C-alpha positions in Angstrom: 6.2 -4.5 5.8 7.8 -1.0 5.5 6.6 2.0 7.8 7.2 5.7 8.0 5.4 9.2 9.5 4.6 11.2 7.3 4.3 14.1 10.3 7.1 13.2 12.3 10.4 15.0 12.0 9.3 17.8 9.4 12.4 20.5 8.3 11.3 23.2 6.8 14.2 24.7 4.1 14.5 28.5 3.3 15.8 27.8 0.7 13.3 25.8 -0.9 11.0 22.6 -0.4 12.3 20.0 1.4 12.7 16.3 0.0 12.7 13.5 2.7 12.7 9.6 0.7 10.0 8.2 3.5 10.5 4.4 1.8 11.2 2.7 -1.1 9.3 -0.8 -2.2 9.7 -3.0 -5.1 7.3 -0.8 -7.2 7.1 2.8 -5.6 9.2 5.3 -3.5 7.7 7.3 -0.9 8.2 11.0 -0.4 7.3 14.3 2.0 7.9 17.4 0.1 7.5 19.7 2.5 7.2 23.8 1.4 7.4 26.6 3.1 4.2 29.3 1.5 5.5 31.1 -1.9 8.2 28.2 -2.5 7.8 26.9 -5.9 8.9 23.3 -8.3 8.8 25.1 -11.6 6.9 23.2 -14.5 8.8 20.0 -14.2 7.7 16.2 -16.1 8.6 12.8 -15.5 8.5 9.9 -17.5 6.8 7.4 -15.2 3.1 8.5 -13.5 3.0 9.5 -10.1 0.5 10.2 -7.2 -0.1 13.8 -5.4 -1.6 13.4 -1.8 -1.9 16.9 0.3 -1.0 15.7 3.9 -0.9 19.4 5.1 -1.5 23.1 4.2 -2.7 24.5 1.0 -0.9 24.3 -2.5 -1.7 25.1 -6.2 -1.0 22.4 -8.2 -0.5 23.9 -12.2 -1.4 21.3 -15.1 -2.8 21.6 -18.9 -3.3 25.3 -18.3 -5.3 25.2 -15.5 -4.8 25.3 -11.5 -6.2 23.0 -9.3 -5.9 24.3 -5.3 -4.7 21.5 -3.4 -6.5 21.1 0.7 -6.0 18.5 3.3 -6.9 15.1 1.9 -7.0 15.8 -1.9 -5.2 13.4 -4.0 -4.4 13.1 -8.1 -2.7 10.9 -10.1 -1.0 12.3 -13.3 0.3 10.0 -16.4 3.8 10.6 -17.3 4.9 13.2 -19.3 2.5 16.0 -19.0 4.4 19.2 -17.2 3.3 20.3 -13.6 4.1 23.3 -11.4 3.1 23.8 -7.7 3.3 26.9 -5.8 3.0 26.7 -2.1 0.0 29.0 -0.9 1.1 28.3 2.7 3.6 25.8 4.7 2.6 22.6 3.2 3.4 19.3 3.5 2.6 16.7 0.3 3.2 13.0 -0.2 4.6 12.2 -3.3 4.4 8.4 -4.8 7.2 7.5 -7.6 7.6 4.4 -9.7 10.6 2.2 -8.8 12.1 3.2 -12.2 11.7 6.8 -11.5 14.8 8.7 -8.8 15.1 11.0 -6.0 17.7 12.5 -7.8 15.2 13.8 -10.4 13.1 15.4 -8.2 15.7 16.9 -6.6 17.1 18.6 -10.4 13.7 20.0 -10.4 14.6 22.0 -7.5 17.9 23.7 -8.8 16.0 24.9 -12.8 
């Protein structure tokens, strides 16, 4: 069994979204992304499906020319290969579920682009 508290010890960075690995299993990685208002992740994609859960705050999630305003409780899944971008419209906390075949380094690389 693995457990974590997504709201415990949350750190927000002035320089960009803060990414923390909560835990890994044989099939997935659970990641917390803490955004300060106005921070973004530019358009990117992964080869693997992802799931995004809004925990706190609000975020604009851009995909296929559409912008979805995510609020606490919203969930979305995205197939691999679909370009998407994120913009925090308030301070917010996002849970990102990655395939274990994906890497946290790839996510960190999005912040550098």
